[in-house]
C-alpha positions as CSV (number, residue, x, y, z in Angstrom):
1,M,0.0,0.0,0.0
2,T,1.3,3.5,-0.9
3,T,0.7,6.5,1.3
4,A,0.1,9.9,-0.2
5,R,2.8,12.4,0.6
6,T,1.9,15.9,1.7
7,A,3.7,18.8,0.1
8,T,6.1,20.6,2.4
9,P,5.5,24.3,2.9
10,S,8.5,25.2,0.8
11,T,7.3,23.0,-2.0
12,A,3.8,24.5,-1.8
13,R,5.2,28.0,-2.0
14,A,7.3,27.0,-5.0
15,I,4.3,25.5,-6.8
16,N,2.2,28.6,-6.0
17,D,4.9,30.9,-7.2
18,R,5.3,29.0,-10.5
19,L,1.5,29.1,-11.0
20,A,1.4,32.9,-10.6
21,L,4.4,33.4,-12.9
22,D,2.8,31.2,-15.6
23,L,-0.4,33.3,-15.3
24,L,1.5,36.5,-15.6
25,L,3.3,35.1,-18.7
26,T,-0.1,34.0,-20.2
27,H,-2.3,37.0,-19.3
28,G,0.2,39.8,-18.9
29,S,-0.1,42.2,-16.0
30,L,-2.7,41.3,-13.3
31,T,-4.0,42.7,-10.0
32,A,-3.8,40.7,-6.8
33,T,-7.5,40.2,-7.0
34,E,-7.2,38.8,-10.5
35,L,-4.5,36.4,-9.3
36,R,-6.6,35.2,-6.5
37,T,-9.5,34.6,-8.9
38,L,-7.3,32.7,-11.4
39,T,-5.4,30.7,-8.8
40,G,-8.1,30.0,-6.2
41,L,-5.5,30.9,-3.5
42,S,-6.3,33.0,-0.4
43,R,-5.6,36.7,0.0
44,P,-2.7,36.1,2.4
45,T,-1.2,33.5,0.2
46,V,-1.3,35.7,-2.9
47,A,0.1,38.6,-0.9
48,D,3.0,36.5,0.3
49,L,3.9,35.1,-3.1
50,L,3.8,38.6,-4.7
51,E,6.2,39.8,-2.0
52,R,8.5,36.9,-2.6
53,L,8.5,37.4,-6.4
54,Q,9.1,41.1,-6.1
55,H,12.0,40.5,-3.7
56,G,13.4,37.9,-6.2
57,G,13.3,40.5,-9.0
58,L,10.9,38.5,-11.1
59,V,7.7,40.6,-10.6
60,G,7.2,44.3,-10.2
61,I,4.4,46.8,-9.9
62,V,3.7,48.1,-13.4
63,G,0.8,50.5,-12.7
64,E,-2.6,50.9,-11.1
65,R,-6.0,50.0,-12.1
66,G,-9.3,51.6,-11.0
67,E,-11.7,49.1,-9.4
68,Q,-15.5,49.3,-9.5
69,R,-15.5,50.1,-5.8
70,R,-14.5,52.8,-3.4
71,G,-11.0,53.0,-2.1
72,P,-7.5,53.3,-3.7
73,N,-6.7,51.9,-7.1
74,A,-5.4,48.3,-7.3
75,R,-1.8,47.8,-8.0
76,V,-1.0,45.9,-11.2
77,Y,1.8,43.4,-11.2
78,G,3.8,42.2,-14.2
79,L,6.8,40.1,-15.0
80,R,10.2,41.9,-14.9
81,A,10.8,41.1,-18.6
82,D,14.4,42.6,-18.3
83,R,15.3,40.1,-15.5
84,A,17.0,38.0,-18.2
85,H,17.8,38.1,-21.8
86,L,18.2,35.4,-24.4
87,A,18.8,34.8,-28.1
88,G,17.9,32.5,-30.9
89,V,20.3,31.8,-33.8
90,D,19.3,30.3,-37.2
91,V,22.4,28.9,-39.0
92,R,22.1,28.2,-42.7
93,T,24.6,27.6,-45.5
94,V,23.8,31.1,-46.8
95,G,24.3,32.9,-43.5
96,V,23.0,33.5,-40.0
97,T,20.0,35.3,-38.6
98,L,19.6,36.0,-34.9
99,T,17.1,37.5,-32.5
100,V,17.7,38.9,-29.0
101,A,14.6,38.7,-26.7
102,D,13.6,39.3,-23.1
103,L,12.3,36.9,-20.5
104,T,8.8,36.8,-22.1
105,G,10.2,36.0,-25.6
106,R,9.5,39.5,-26.9
107,T,11.9,40.4,-29.7
108,L,14.2,43.3,-28.8
109,A,16.7,43.3,-31.7
110,T,17.6,41.3,-34.8
111,A,20.5,40.9,-37.1
112,A,21.5,39.0,-40.2
113,L,24.8,38.0,-41.7
114,P,24.7,36.6,-45.2
115,V,27.6,34.6,-46.5
116,D,28.7,33.1,-49.8
117,P,28.4,29.4,-49.4
118,A,31.2,28.9,-51.8
119,G,33.7,30.9,-49.8
120,P,32.9,32.3,-46.3
121,P,35.3,34.9,-45.2
122,P,38.0,33.9,-42.7
123,G,36.9,34.3,-39.1
124,F,33.2,34.3,-40.0
125,A,32.3,32.4,-36.8
126,R,34.0,35.0,-34.7
127,Q,32.2,37.7,-36.7
128,V,28.8,36.1,-35.8
129,L,29.8,36.1,-32.1
130,R,30.7,39.8,-32.2
131,T,27.4,40.6,-34.0
132,L,25.4,38.7,-31.4
133,L,27.1,40.5,-28.6
134,D,26.7,43.9,-30.3
135,T,23.0,43.1,-30.9
136,A,22.5,42.2,-27.3
137,R,24.1,45.4,-26.1
138,Q,21.8,47.4,-28.5
139,A,18.9,45.6,-26.9
140,G,20.0,46.7,-23.4
141,A,21.3,43.3,-22.4
142,R,24.4,43.2,-20.3
143,E,24.6,39.4,-20.8
144,L,22.7,36.6,-22.4
145,H,21.3,34.0,-20.0
146,T,20.7,31.4,-22.8
147,V,21.3,31.2,-26.5
148,A,19.5,28.5,-28.6
149,V,21.1,27.7,-32.0
150,G,19.4,25.8,-34.8
151,A,21.7,24.2,-37.4
152,P,21.5,21.4,-40.0
153,G,22.9,18.0,-39.0
154,L,22.8,15.6,-36.1
155,V,23.1,17.0,-32.5
156,D,24.4,14.2,-30.3
157,P,22.1,14.0,-27.2
158,A,25.0,12.8,-25.1
159,T,27.7,15.4,-26.0
160,G,25.6,18.3,-27.5
161,Q,28.1,18.3,-30.4
162,L,27.1,18.9,-34.1
163,R,27.8,16.2,-36.6
164,S,27.2,16.9,-40.3
165,T,25.2,14.3,-42.3
166,S,26.3,15.8,-45.6
167,Q,28.6,18.4,-47.0
168,L,27.9,21.2,-44.6
169,P,30.3,24.2,-44.2
170,Q,33.0,23.7,-41.7
171,W,32.2,27.1,-40.1
172,H,28.9,25.6,-38.7
173,A,30.8,23.6,-36.2
174,E,33.3,26.4,-35.6
175,L,30.4,28.8,-34.8
176,V,29.0,26.5,-32.1
177,D,32.5,26.2,-30.5
178,E,33.0,30.0,-30.8
179,L,29.7,30.8,-29.1
180,R,30.3,28.3,-26.3
181,A,33.7,29.8,-25.7
182,G,32.7,33.4,-26.0
183,L,29.4,33.5,-24.0
184,T,28.9,33.3,-20.3
185,G,25.4,31.8,-20.6
186,E,24.2,28.4,-21.7
187,V,24.3,27.6,-25.4
188,I,21.7,25.0,-26.5
189,L,22.3,23.4,-29.9
190,E,19.3,21.9,-31.8
191,N,18.6,20.5,-35.2
192,E,17.0,23.4,-37.2
193,V,14.0,21.4,-38.3
194,N,13.3,20.3,-34.8
195,L,13.1,24.0,-33.8
196,A,10.7,24.6,-36.7
197,G,8.6,21.8,-35.4
198,I,8.5,23.4,-31.9
199,A,7.3,26.7,-33.6
200,E,4.6,24.9,-35.5
201,H,3.5,23.1,-32.3
202,R,3.4,26.3,-30.1
203,L,2.6,29.0,-32.6
204,G,1.6,27.5,-36.0
205,A,-0.4,24.8,-37.7
206,A,-0.2,22.1,-35.0
207,T,-1.2,24.0,-31.8
208,D,-4.1,21.6,-31.4
209,R,-2.0,18.5,-31.8
210,D,0.1,16.6,-29.3
211,T,1.3,14.2,-32.0
212,F,2.3,15.2,-35.5
213,V,5.2,15.2,-37.9
214,L,6.6,18.3,-39.6
215,F,7.9,17.6,-43.1
216,W,10.5,20.2,-44.0
217,L,10.7,20.9,-47.7
218,G,13.4,23.5,-48.3
219,H,17.0,23.4,-49.7
220,G,17.1,19.9,-48.1
221,T,14.5,17.7,-46.5
222,G,13.9,16.8,-42.9
223,A,11.3,16.1,-40.3
224,A,10.5,17.0,-36.8
225,V,8.6,14.3,-34.8
226,V,6.4,15.3,-31.9
227,L,4.8,12.4,-30.1
228,D,2.5,12.9,-27.0
229,G,3.6,16.5,-26.8
230,R,7.4,15.7,-26.7
231,L,9.9,16.3,-29.4
232,R,11.7,13.0,-30.2
233,R,15.4,13.0,-31.2
234,G,16.4,9.4,-31.2
235,S,19.5,7.7,-29.7
236,S,22.0,9.6,-31.9
237,G,19.9,12.7,-32.6
238,G,18.9,11.4,-36.0
239,T,15.1,11.2,-35.8
240,G,13.6,12.9,-38.8
241,E,16.6,12.6,-41.2
242,I,14.2,11.7,-44.0
243,G,16.6,13.0,-46.7
244,F,18.3,9.6,-46.3
245,L,15.1,7.6,-46.7
246,P,15.5,5.2,-49.6
247,V,12.6,5.7,-52.0
248,P,11.7,4.6,-55.5
249,G,12.2,7.0,-58.4
250,T,15.7,8.4,-57.6
251,G,17.8,5.9,-59.6
252,G,20.1,5.2,-56.7
253,L,20.5,4.8,-52.9
254,P,21.8,7.1,-50.3
255,D,24.8,6.2,-48.2
256,R,26.2,7.2,-44.8
257,S,27.9,10.3,-46.2
258,T,25.3,11.7,-48.6
259,C,21.6,11.7,-49.0
260,D,21.7,11.7,-52.8
261,G,19.5,9.0,-54.0
262,G,17.2,9.3,-50.9
263,F,14.0,11.3,-50.4
264,H,16.2,14.4,-50.7
265,S,16.6,13.6,-54.4
266,L,12.8,13.6,-54.8
267,A,11.8,16.7,-52.8
268,G,14.9,18.9,-52.1
269,S,15.0,22.3,-53.8
270,A,17.2,21.0,-56.7
271,A,14.7,18.2,-57.4
272,V,11.7,20.7,-57.2
273,C,13.4,23.1,-59.6
274,G,14.2,20.3,-62.0
275,L,10.6,19.1,-61.9
276,A,9.4,22.7,-62.5
277,R,11.6,23.1,-65.6
278,R,10.4,19.8,-67.0
279,H,6.8,21.1,-66.7
280,G,7.7,24.3,-68.4
281,L,7.5,26.5,-65.4
282,P,9.9,29.5,-64.8
283,V,12.7,28.9,-62.3
284,P,14.6,32.0,-61.3
285,G,18.1,32.2,-59.8
286,G,20.3,31.3,-62.8
287,G,20.4,27.6,-62.0
288,A,21.2,28.0,-58.3
289,D,18.3,25.6,-57.5
290,D,18.2,26.7,-53.9
291,A,15.3,27.1,-51.5
292,P,14.2,30.6,-52.8
293,A,14.2,29.3,-56.4
294,A,12.1,26.3,-55.4
295,E,9.7,28.6,-53.6
296,A,9.4,30.8,-56.6
297,A,8.8,27.8,-58.9
298,M,6.0,26.7,-56.6
299,L,4.4,30.1,-56.6
300,A,4.6,30.2,-60.4
301,A,2.8,26.8,-60.6
302,L,0.0,28.1,-58.4
303,A,-0.3,31.3,-60.5
304,A,-0.4,29.3,-63.7
305,G,-3.8,27.8,-62.9
306,P,-4.5,24.5,-64.8
307,A,-1.1,24.7,-66.5
308,G,0.6,24.3,-63.1
309,E,-1.5,21.4,-61.9
310,P,0.6,18.6,-63.5
311,F,3.6,19.9,-61.6
312,L,1.7,20.1,-58.3
313,D,0.3,16.6,-58.8
314,E,3.7,15.1,-59.4
315,L,5.4,16.9,-56.5
316,A,2.5,15.8,-54.2
317,E,3.1,12.2,-55.3
318,R,6.8,12.5,-54.4
319,V,6.0,14.1,-51.0
320,A,3.4,11.5,-50.3
321,I,5.8,8.6,-50.8
322,G,8.1,10.0,-48.1
323,A,5.1,10.8,-45.8
324,A,3.6,7.3,-46.2
325,A,6.9,5.7,-45.0
326,V,6.8,7.9,-41.9
327,C,3.1,7.4,-41.3
328,V,3.0,3.6,-41.4
329,I,5.7,3.6,-38.7
330,L,4.5,6.4,-36.4
331,D,0.8,6.9,-37.3
332,P,1.0,10.6,-36.3
333,G,-2.4,11.5,-37.5
334,C,-1.2,14.8,-38.8
335,V,1.6,15.9,-41.2
336,V,2.6,19.6,-41.5
337,L,4.3,20.7,-44.7
338,G,6.9,23.4,-43.8
339,G,10.0,24.8,-45.4
340,E,10.0,27.2,-48.3
341,T,8.4,24.7,-50.7
342,G,5.8,23.4,-48.2
343,R,4.7,26.8,-47.1
344,A,4.5,28.2,-50.6
345,G,2.4,25.2,-51.7
346,G,-0.2,26.0,-49.1
347,A,-3.5,24.2,-49.1
348,A,-3.1,23.3,-52.8
349,L,-0.1,21.1,-52.2
350,A,-1.3,19.9,-48.8
351,G,-4.6,18.7,-50.2
352,R,-3.0,16.8,-53.0
353,V,-0.5,15.1,-50.6
354,A,-3.4,14.2,-48.3
355,A,-5.4,12.6,-51.2
356,R,-2.4,10.6,-52.3
357,L,-1.5,9.6,-48.8
358,A,-5.0,8.3,-48.2
359,V,-4.3,5.8,-51.0
360,L,-0.9,4.8,-49.9
361,S,-1.5,4.5,-46.1
362,P,-4.1,2.5,-44.2
363,F,-4.2,5.3,-41.5
364,R,-6.2,8.5,-41.6
365,T,-3.7,11.3,-41.8
366,E,-4.5,15.0,-42.0
367,V,-2.1,17.1,-44.0
368,R,-1.7,20.8,-43.3
369,A,0.4,23.7,-44.6
370,G,2.8,25.2,-42.1
371,T,1.8,28.6,-40.7
372,A,4.7,29.4,-38.5
373,G,6.2,31.5,-41.3
374,G,9.6,31.9,-42.8
375,G,11.1,32.5,-39.4
376,A,10.0,29.2,-38.0
377,I,13.5,28.1,-37.1
378,L,14.3,31.3,-35.4
379,S,11.0,31.4,-33.6
380,G,11.6,27.8,-32.3
381,A,15.1,28.8,-31.1
382,V,13.7,31.8,-29.1
383,L,11.0,29.5,-27.6
384,T,13.6,26.9,-26.7
385,A,15.8,29.6,-25.0
386,C,12.8,31.0,-23.3
387,D,11.8,27.7,-21.8
388,A,15.3,27.1,-20.5
389,V,15.5,30.6,-18.9
390,Q,12.1,30.2,-17.3
391,R,12.9,26.7,-16.0
392,D,16.0,28.2,-14.3
393,L,14.4,31.4,-12.9
394,F,11.0,29.9,-12.1
395,G,12.4,26.9,-10.2
396,G,11.8,24.2,-12.8
397,L,8.4,23.1,-11.3
């Protein structure tokens, strides 16, 4: 027989404090009366927790509010958003974008550093670090509590190190090392598609889903797997590396060092651009066949009306092949199409993939277009850094 354990006074205080902090995050500033109503706690308990949180520098009085009664105005309490600062960093082969935010996740400053993939300048990783520190100072941050970095490749769950699964630039790994050496706060490294999946779950197309898969269709292909509300990474950090998925129609097979011949060869940006040309659609970029070119080709197909439908049908068939392989293993019930190509395809592409998937898979699977936007990776990085800061400052309860 087990016996229920009674919470100690200190544990009860910590739980009440975290409840109040979460409500202030969700609702913004609140009066003590509103906190009592939302928490169900007594007047003395709310008064005590507000005093503790003010003393700890997490909550402050942000104004007054007139009540529908006689007497003085009620004090309004809010989070001290400047109590800690954080940053999100999105690392791509074509450059880096970053955002500095406050404790609530509100953007304070942004910066972008483009780079020539064929020849990054010497010391580019150090340049990114300097830009991040300069941007933080411009935002009024003396230091960054946590920085979350999204990059392509495998992030080893045991070591936190980045391992490339293809020919990624050397400066990617150098940048992570530079940030960890040059910053006093924690640096969290995460696969970039996983961060986009977090953004779709918290802000985008999958807010009503605890289980779904994000299919990333951009320069490369990838997936973020969320099961029962938790992001799954796998034993080596490789969950979702669908670019390596062997599929029919590529004329070859991938190997451990390159995803050529895998699903990447069906749905990566070069494959999408090639398919568009074969269907007579314009592809800008002078043969670069990068993610912006694939996005433009998709938009051209949508604008072409009936003339663009054969391209959409064939691309949907390709995407559905990869999605079917994932769905018959995981049965996620929902697939979100993200990345430049997936977002640009919108409902037209999602509907076609859903129809084809219904034929290929015995499981009912809804297909949605991503709505977290072009900054999904950066948004996911900021959310991840925010969670880490709040766990630390709010006590982890």
